[in-house]
TORBA-931007 format. One record per atom (N, C-alpha, C): residue number from 0; residue in three letters; x, y, z. Coordinates in nm, 2 decimals, always signed. Example, Ala and Ser with C-alpha at 12.3 -4.5 7.8 and 13.67 -1.06 7.14 Angstrom:
! residues 2
@resi->0 resn->ALA x->+1.32 y->-0.57 z->+0.78;
@resi->0 resn->ALA x->+1.23 y->-0.45 z->+0.78;
@resi->0 resn->ALA x->+1.32 y->-0.33 z->+0.78;
@resi->1 resn->SER x->+1.28 y->-0.22 z->+0.71;
@resi->1 resn->SER x->+1.37 y->-0.11 z->+0.71;
@resi->1 resn->SER x->+1.29 y->+0.00 z->+0.79;
END
This chain:
! residues 88
@resi->0 resn->MET x->+0.70 y->-0.80 z->+1.08;
@resi->0 resn->MET x->+0.49 y->-0.81 z->+1.13;
@resi->0 resn->MET x->+0.50 y->-1.01 z->+1.13;
@resi->1 resn->LEU x->+0.58 y->-1.04 z->+1.03;
@resi->1 resn->LEU x->+0.59 y->-1.20 z->+1.06;
@resi->1 resn->LEU x->+0.66 y->-1.30 z->+1.15;
@resi->2 resn->ALA x->+0.84 y->-1.21 z->+1.19;
@resi->2 resn->ALA x->+0.89 y->-1.25 z->+1.20;
@resi->2 resn->ALA x->+0.86 y->-1.26 z->+1.44;
@resi->3 resn->GLY x->+0.75 y->-1.08 z->+1.42;
@resi->3 resn->GLY x->+0.75 y->-1.14 z->+1.54;
@resi->3 resn->GLY x->+0.62 y->-1.16 z->+1.60;
@resi->4 resn->GLU x->+0.54 y->-1.23 z->+1.48;
@resi->4 resn->GLU x->+0.40 y->-1.32 z->+1.55;
@resi->4 resn->GLU x->+0.44 y->-1.48 z->+1.52;
@resi->5 resn->LEU x->+0.63 y->-1.50 z->+1.50;
@resi->5 resn->LEU x->+0.69 y->-1.61 z->+1.50;
@resi->5 resn->LEU x->+0.71 y->-1.66 z->+1.65;
@resi->6 resn->SER x->+0.81 y->-1.54 z->+1.68;
@resi->6 resn->SER x->+0.80 y->-1.52 z->+1.80;
@resi->6 resn->SER x->+0.71 y->-1.53 z->+1.89;
@resi->7 resn->ALA x->+0.61 y->-1.45 z->+1.87;
@resi->7 resn->ALA x->+0.53 y->-1.46 z->+1.96;
@resi->7 resn->ALA x->+0.48 y->-1.59 z->+2.00;
@resi->8 resn->THR x->+0.42 y->-1.61 z->+1.90;
@resi->8 resn->THR x->+0.36 y->-1.81 z->+1.88;
@resi->8 resn->THR x->+0.45 y->-1.92 z->+1.88;
@resi->9 resn->GLY x->+0.55 y->-1.85 z->+1.95;
@resi->9 resn->GLY x->+0.68 y->-1.99 z->+2.02;
@resi->9 resn->GLY x->+0.66 y->-2.02 z->+1.88;
@resi->10 resn->GLY x->+0.67 y->-1.98 z->+1.77;
@resi->10 resn->GLY x->+0.75 y->-2.07 z->+1.65;
@resi->10 resn->GLY x->+0.66 y->-2.12 z->+1.54;
@resi->11 resn->ASP x->+0.50 y->-2.14 z->+1.62;
@resi->11 resn->ASP x->+0.42 y->-2.19 z->+1.53;
@resi->11 resn->ASP x->+0.32 y->-2.12 z->+1.47;
@resi->12 resn->HIS x->+0.42 y->-2.16 z->+1.31;
@resi->12 resn->HIS x->+0.42 y->-2.11 z->+1.20;
@resi->12 resn->HIS x->+0.23 y->-2.12 z->+1.18;
@resi->13 resn->ALA x->+0.22 y->-2.23 z->+1.18;
@resi->13 resn->ALA x->+0.04 y->-2.15 z->+1.17;
@resi->13 resn->ALA x->-0.07 y->-2.08 z->+1.21;
@resi->14 resn->ALA x->-0.04 y->-2.05 z->+1.36;
@resi->14 resn->ALA x->-0.04 y->-1.93 z->+1.49;
@resi->14 resn->ALA x->+0.02 y->-1.82 z->+1.41;
@resi->15 resn->ALA x->+0.06 y->-1.85 z->+1.37;
@resi->15 resn->ALA x->+0.16 y->-1.72 z->+1.36;
@resi->15 resn->ALA x->+0.14 y->-1.61 z->+1.22;
@resi->16 resn->PHE x->+0.13 y->-1.71 z->+1.09;
@resi->16 resn->PHE x->+0.10 y->-1.66 z->+0.94;
@resi->16 resn->PHE x->-0.10 y->-1.61 z->+1.01;
@resi->17 resn->ALA x->-0.16 y->-1.67 z->+1.06;
@resi->17 resn->ALA x->-0.30 y->-1.65 z->+1.07;
@resi->17 resn->ALA x->-0.31 y->-1.56 z->+1.16;
@resi->18 resn->ARG x->-0.21 y->-1.49 z->+1.26;
@resi->18 resn->ARG x->-0.26 y->-1.36 z->+1.31;
@resi->18 resn->ARG x->-0.22 y->-1.21 z->+1.24;
@resi->19 resn->TYR x->-0.09 y->-1.31 z->+1.17;
@resi->19 resn->TYR x->-0.03 y->-1.19 z->+1.09;
@resi->19 resn->TYR x->-0.12 y->-1.16 z->+0.94;
@resi->20 resn->GLY x->-0.21 y->-1.24 z->+0.89;
@resi->20 resn->GLY x->-0.30 y->-1.25 z->+0.78;
@resi->20 resn->GLY x->-0.41 y->-1.14 z->+0.86;
@resi->21 resn->SER x->-0.49 y->-1.16 z->+0.96;
@resi->21 resn->SER x->-0.54 y->-1.13 z->+1.03;
@resi->21 resn->SER x->-0.51 y->-0.98 z->+1.02;
@resi->22 resn->ALA x->-0.42 y->-0.94 z->+1.14;
@resi->22 resn->ALA x->-0.39 y->-0.81 z->+1.10;
@resi->22 resn->ALA x->-0.40 y->-0.69 z->+0.96;
@resi->23 resn->LEU x->-0.34 y->-0.82 z->+0.84;
@resi->23 resn->LEU x->-0.28 y->-0.68 z->+0.78;
@resi->23 resn->LEU x->-0.43 y->-0.66 z->+0.68;
@resi->24 resn->ARG x->-0.49 y->-0.80 z->+0.68;
@resi->24 resn->ARG x->-0.57 y->-0.83 z->+0.64;
@resi->24 resn->ARG x->-0.70 y->-0.68 z->+0.53;
@resi->25 resn->PRO x->-0.72 y->-0.58 z->+0.67;
@resi->25 resn->PRO x->-0.84 y->-0.46 z->+0.67;
@resi->25 resn->PRO x->-0.71 y->-0.33 z->+0.60;
@resi->26 resn->TYR x->-0.61 y->-0.37 z->+0.60;
@resi->26 resn->TYR x->-0.46 y->-0.25 z->+0.55;
@resi->26 resn->TYR x->-0.49 y->-0.29 z->+0.40;
@resi->27 resn->VAL x->-0.46 y->-0.42 z->+0.33;
@resi->27 resn->VAL x->-0.44 y->-0.47 z->+0.26;
@resi->27 resn->VAL x->-0.55 y->-0.46 z->+0.11;
@resi->28 resn->ARG x->-0.67 y->-0.50 z->+0.21;
@resi->28 resn->ARG x->-0.77 y->-0.44 z->+0.10;
@resi->28 resn->ARG x->-0.81 y->-0.31 z->+0.11;
@resi->29 resn->GLN x->-0.77 y->-0.17 z->+0.18;
@resi->29 resn->GLN x->-0.78 y->-0.08 z->+0.20;
@resi->29 resn->GLN x->-0.64 y->-0.07 z->+0.03;
@resi->30 resn->ALA x->-0.59 y->-0.05 z->+0.10;
@resi->30 resn->ALA x->-0.45 y->-0.06 z->-0.08;
@resi->30 resn->ALA x->-0.47 y->-0.14 z->-0.16;
@resi->31 resn->GLN x->-0.58 y->-0.24 z->-0.20;
@resi->31 resn->GLN x->-0.56 y->-0.18 z->-0.36;
@resi->31 resn->GLN x->-0.69 y->-0.19 z->-0.43;
@resi->32 resn->LYS x->-0.80 y->-0.11 z->-0.32;
@resi->32 resn->LYS x->-0.88 y->-0.05 z->-0.41;
@resi->32 resn->LYS x->-0.81 y->+0.06 z->-0.47;
@resi->33 resn->LEU x->-0.87 y->+0.02 z->-0.62;
@resi->33 resn->LEU x->-0.88 y->+0.12 z->-0.74;
@resi->33 resn->LEU x->-0.95 y->+0.21 z->-0.78;
@resi->34 resn->PRO x->-0.81 y->+0.32 z->-0.78;
@resi->34 resn->PRO x->-0.98 y->+0.48 z->-0.83;
@resi->34 resn->PRO x->-1.01 y->+0.42 z->-0.94;
@resi->35 resn->PRO x->-1.19 y->+0.49 z->-0.96;
@resi->35 resn->PRO x->-1.24 y->+0.48 z->-1.07;
@resi->35 resn->PRO x->-1.15 y->+0.48 z->-1.22;
@resi->36 resn->GLY x->-1.13 y->+0.41 z->-1.32;
@resi->36 resn->GLY x->-1.06 y->+0.45 z->-1.44;
@resi->36 resn->GLY x->-0.96 y->+0.45 z->-1.42;
@resi->37 resn->ALA x->-0.83 y->+0.37 z->-1.32;
@resi->37 resn->ALA x->-0.73 y->+0.28 z->-1.26;
@resi->37 resn->ALA x->-0.66 y->+0.26 z->-1.35;
@resi->38 resn->VAL x->-0.71 y->+0.08 z->-1.42;
@resi->38 resn->VAL x->-0.64 y->+0.05 z->-1.54;
@resi->38 resn->VAL x->-0.58 y->+0.14 z->-1.61;
@resi->39 resn->ARG x->-0.74 y->+0.21 z->-1.67;
@resi->39 resn->ARG x->-0.69 y->+0.21 z->-1.80;
@resi->39 resn->ARG x->-0.62 y->+0.32 z->-1.80;
@resi->40 resn->GLY x->-0.61 y->+0.43 z->-1.75;
@resi->40 resn->GLY x->-0.54 y->+0.50 z->-1.73;
@resi->40 resn->GLY x->-0.33 y->+0.49 z->-1.72;
@resi->41 resn->PHE x->-0.34 y->+0.41 z->-1.65;
@resi->41 resn->PHE x->-0.20 y->+0.40 z->-1.60;
@resi->41 resn->PHE x->-0.16 y->+0.31 z->-1.73;
@resi->42 resn->LEU x->-0.29 y->+0.22 z->-1.85;
@resi->42 resn->LEU x->-0.24 y->+0.11 z->-1.95;
@resi->42 resn->LEU x->-0.31 y->+0.15 z->-2.09;
@resi->43 resn->PRO x->-0.25 y->+0.30 z->-2.09;
@resi->43 resn->PRO x->-0.27 y->+0.35 z->-2.20;
@resi->43 resn->PRO x->-0.23 y->+0.29 z->-2.34;
@resi->44 resn->ARG x->-0.38 y->+0.28 z->-2.47;
@resi->44 resn->ARG x->-0.34 y->+0.26 z->-2.54;
@resi->44 resn->ARG x->-0.24 y->+0.30 z->-2.68;
@resi->45 resn->THR x->-0.27 y->+0.42 z->-2.71;
@resi->45 resn->THR x->-0.26 y->+0.52 z->-2.78;
@resi->45 resn->THR x->-0.18 y->+0.64 z->-2.76;
@resi->46 resn->ARG x->-0.11 y->+0.66 z->-2.85;
@resi->46 resn->ARG x->+0.05 y->+0.76 z->-2.85;
@resi->46 resn->ARG x->-0.05 y->+0.91 z->-2.73;
@resi->47 resn->THR x->-0.09 y->+0.96 z->-2.76;
@resi->47 resn->THR x->-0.16 y->+1.06 z->-2.68;
@resi->47 resn->THR x->-0.19 y->+1.03 z->-2.60;
@resi->48 resn->ALA x->-0.28 y->+0.90 z->-2.53;
@resi->48 resn->ALA x->-0.28 y->+0.87 z->-2.45;
@resi->48 resn->ALA x->-0.15 y->+0.79 z->-2.34;
@resi->49 resn->ILE x->-0.11 y->+0.84 z->-2.37;
@resi->49 resn->ILE x->+0.08 y->+0.76 z->-2.34;
@resi->49 resn->ILE x->+0.08 y->+0.92 z->-2.33;
@resi->50 resn->ALA x->+0.09 y->+1.04 z->-2.39;
@resi->50 resn->ALA x->+0.20 y->+1.11 z->-2.38;
@resi->50 resn->ALA x->+0.07 y->+1.21 z->-2.25;
@resi->51 resn->LEU x->-0.05 y->+1.23 z->-2.23;
@resi->51 resn->LEU x->-0.17 y->+1.25 z->-2.16;
@resi->51 resn->LEU x->-0.12 y->+1.21 z->-2.04;
@resi->52 resn->ARG x->-0.11 y->+1.08 z->-1.96;
@resi->52 resn->ARG x->-0.08 y->+0.97 z->-1.88;
@resi->52 resn->ARG x->+0.11 y->+1.07 z->-1.83;
@resi->53 resn->ASP x->+0.19 y->+1.08 z->-1.88;
@resi->53 resn->ASP x->+0.31 y->+1.14 z->-1.89;
@resi->53 resn->ASP x->+0.37 y->+1.19 z->-1.85;
@resi->54 resn->ALA x->+0.22 y->+1.32 z->-1.88;
@resi->54 resn->ALA x->+0.26 y->+1.45 z->-1.87;
@resi->54 resn->ALA x->+0.13 y->+1.48 z->-1.69;
@resi->55 resn->SER x->+0.01 y->+1.41 z->-1.67;
@resi->55 resn->SER x->-0.01 y->+1.39 z->-1.61;
@resi->55 resn->SER x->+0.07 y->+1.33 z->-1.46;
@resi->56 resn->MET x->+0.12 y->+1.24 z->-1.46;
@resi->56 resn->MET x->+0.24 y->+1.19 z->-1.41;
@resi->56 resn->MET x->+0.34 y->+1.33 z->-1.36;
@resi->57 resn->ARG x->+0.38 y->+1.34 z->-1.43;
@resi->57 resn->ARG x->+0.52 y->+1.43 z->-1.42;
@resi->57 resn->ARG x->+0.39 y->+1.57 z->-1.37;
@resi->58 resn->ALA x->+0.32 y->+1.63 z->-1.39;
@resi->58 resn->ALA x->+0.22 y->+1.75 z->-1.26;
@resi->58 resn->ALA x->+0.20 y->+1.68 z->-1.15;
@resi->59 resn->MET x->+0.17 y->+1.57 z->-1.11;
@resi->59 resn->MET x->+0.21 y->+1.55 z->-0.99;
@resi->59 resn->MET x->+0.31 y->+1.54 z->-0.88;
@resi->60 resn->THR x->+0.37 y->+1.59 z->-0.91;
@resi->60 resn->THR x->+0.49 y->+1.57 z->-0.84;
@resi->60 resn->THR x->+0.54 y->+1.77 z->-0.80;
@resi->61 resn->ARG x->+0.48 y->+1.81 z->-0.87;
@resi->61 resn->ARG x->+0.52 y->+1.92 z->-0.89;
@resi->61 resn->ARG x->+0.41 y->+2.01 z->-0.81;
@resi->62 resn->TRP x->+0.42 y->+2.18 z->-0.80;
@resi->62 resn->TRP x->+0.28 y->+2.19 z->-0.63;
@resi->62 resn->TRP x->+0.22 y->+2.28 z->-0.82;
@resi->63 resn->PRO x->+0.11 y->+2.29 z->-0.82;
@resi->63 resn->PRO x->+0.03 y->+2.25 z->-0.64;
@resi->63 resn->PRO x->-0.05 y->+2.14 z->-0.60;
@resi->64 resn->LEU x->-0.06 y->+2.01 z->-0.73;
@resi->64 resn->LEU x->-0.15 y->+1.95 z->-0.76;
@resi->64 resn->LEU x->+0.00 y->+1.80 z->-0.61;
@resi->65 resn->ARG x->+0.11 y->+1.88 z->-0.64;
@resi->65 resn->ARG x->+0.19 y->+1.80 z->-0.48;
@resi->65 resn->ARG x->+0.10 y->+1.69 z->-0.36;
@resi->66 resn->ALA x->+0.03 y->+1.87 z->-0.30;
@resi->66 resn->ALA x->+0.04 y->+1.85 z->-0.22;
@resi->66 resn->ALA x->-0.09 y->+1.75 z->-0.21;
@resi->67 resn->ALA x->-0.21 y->+1.76 z->-0.34;
@resi->67 resn->ALA x->-0.28 y->+1.69 z->-0.35;
@resi->67 resn->ALA x->-0.28 y->+1.51 z->-0.34;
@resi->68 resn->THR x->-0.23 y->+1.48 z->-0.40;
@resi->68 resn->THR x->-0.12 y->+1.38 z->-0.47;
@resi->68 resn->THR x->-0.09 y->+1.38 z->-0.35;
@resi->69 resn->ALA x->+0.04 y->+1.41 z->-0.21;
@resi->69 resn->ALA x->+0.06 y->+1.33 z->-0.13;
@resi->69 resn->ALA x->-0.09 y->+1.25 z->-0.02;
@resi->70 resn->ARG x->-0.16 y->+1.40 z->+0.03;
@resi->70 resn->ARG x->-0.33 y->+1.31 z->+0.06;
@resi->70 resn->ARG x->-0.38 y->+1.18 z->+0.02;
@resi->71 resn->ARG x->-0.40 y->+1.19 z->-0.14;
@resi->71 resn->ARG x->-0.38 y->+1.06 z->-0.19;
@resi->71 resn->ARG x->-0.34 y->+0.93 z->-0.14;
@resi->72 resn->PHE x->-0.25 y->+1.00 z->-0.14;
@resi->72 resn->PHE x->-0.16 y->+0.83 z->-0.07;
@resi->72 resn->PHE x->-0.11 y->+0.81 z->+0.01;
@resi->73 resn->ARG x->-0.21 y->+0.93 z->+0.11;
@resi->73 resn->ARG x->-0.18 y->+0.89 z->+0.30;
@resi->73 resn->ARG x->-0.20 y->+0.73 z->+0.36;
@resi->74 resn->ARG x->-0.30 y->+0.73 z->+0.27;
@resi->74 resn->ARG x->-0.37 y->+0.53 z->+0.36;
@resi->74 resn->ARG x->-0.22 y->+0.44 z->+0.31;
@resi->75 resn->ALA x->-0.12 y->+0.51 z->+0.20;
@resi->75 resn->ALA x->-0.01 y->+0.35 z->+0.22;
@resi->75 resn->ALA x->+0.09 y->+0.38 z->+0.40;
@resi->76 resn->VAL x->+0.06 y->+0.51 z->+0.43;
@resi->76 resn->VAL x->+0.13 y->+0.48 z->+0.57;
@resi->76 resn->VAL x->+0.06 y->+0.45 z->+0.73;
@resi->77 resn->ALA x->-0.10 y->+0.35 z->+0.66;
@resi->77 resn->ALA x->-0.21 y->+0.40 z->+0.77;
@resi->77 resn->ALA x->-0.21 y->+0.24 z->+0.77;
@resi->78 resn->ILE x->-0.10 y->+0.21 z->+0.84;
@resi->78 resn->ILE x->-0.11 y->+0.08 z->+0.92;
@resi->78 resn->ILE x->-0.03 y->+0.12 z->+1.07;
@resi->79 resn->ARG x->-0.07 y->+0.03 z->+1.18;
@resi->79 resn->ARG x->+0.01 y->+0.03 z->+1.28;
@resi->79 resn->ARG x->+0.04 y->-0.14 z->+1.31;
@resi->80 resn->LEU x->+0.16 y->-0.10 z->+1.28;
@resi->80 resn->LEU x->+0.28 y->-0.16 z->+1.37;
@resi->80 resn->LEU x->+0.24 y->-0.23 z->+1.48;
@resi->81 resn->ALA x->+0.24 y->-0.41 z->+1.55;
@resi->81 resn->ALA x->+0.30 y->-0.48 z->+1.66;
@resi->81 resn->ALA x->+0.37 y->-0.38 z->+1.75;
@resi->82 resn->GLU x->+0.37 y->-0.34 z->+1.87;
@resi->82 resn->GLU x->+0.48 y->-0.44 z->+1.95;
@resi->82 resn->GLU x->+0.53 y->-0.54 z->+2.00;
@resi->83 resn->TYR x->+0.64 y->-0.59 z->+1.98;
@resi->83 resn->TYR x->+0.66 y->-0.74 z->+2.01;
@resi->83 resn->TYR x->+0.83 y->-0.76 z->+2.11;
@resi->84 resn->ALA x->+0.80 y->-0.79 z->+2.18;
@resi->84 resn->ALA x->+0.89 y->-0.80 z->+2.24;
@resi->84 resn->ALA x->+1.03 y->-0.84 z->+2.25;
@resi->85 resn->PRO x->+1.14 y->-0.75 z->+2.25;
@resi->85 resn->PRO x->+1.29 y->-0.82 z->+2.25;
@resi->85 resn->PRO x->+1.30 y->-0.99 z->+2.27;
@resi->86 resn->VAL x->+1.41 y->-1.06 z->+2.20;
@resi->86 resn->VAL x->+1.39 y->-1.23 z->+2.22;
@resi->86 resn->VAL x->+1.58 y->-1.20 z->+2.22;
@resi->87 resn->ALA x->+1.60 y->-1.23 z->+2.33;
@resi->87 resn->ALA x->+1.72 y->-1.28 z->+2.43;
@resi->87 resn->ALA x->+1.78 y->-1.34 z->+2.34;
END
């Protein structure tokens, strides 16, 4: 995307960076939102908490939680990429 913006602006890097930032900002803001307790859940401090975290991570990849996990991560592909003209 940055390469496309550099091409579209004729190599004007300041304009390309501004356009690139504007296009990606909403997606990045959305993608960086963490669910409540996420940091504490992913960085446990006790052996028991570590074991529970590991078990829940394994469970998320198996039926029936796999579908729910996939829905939760749909926003990872919620970006629309621009079409850029080919450069000769």
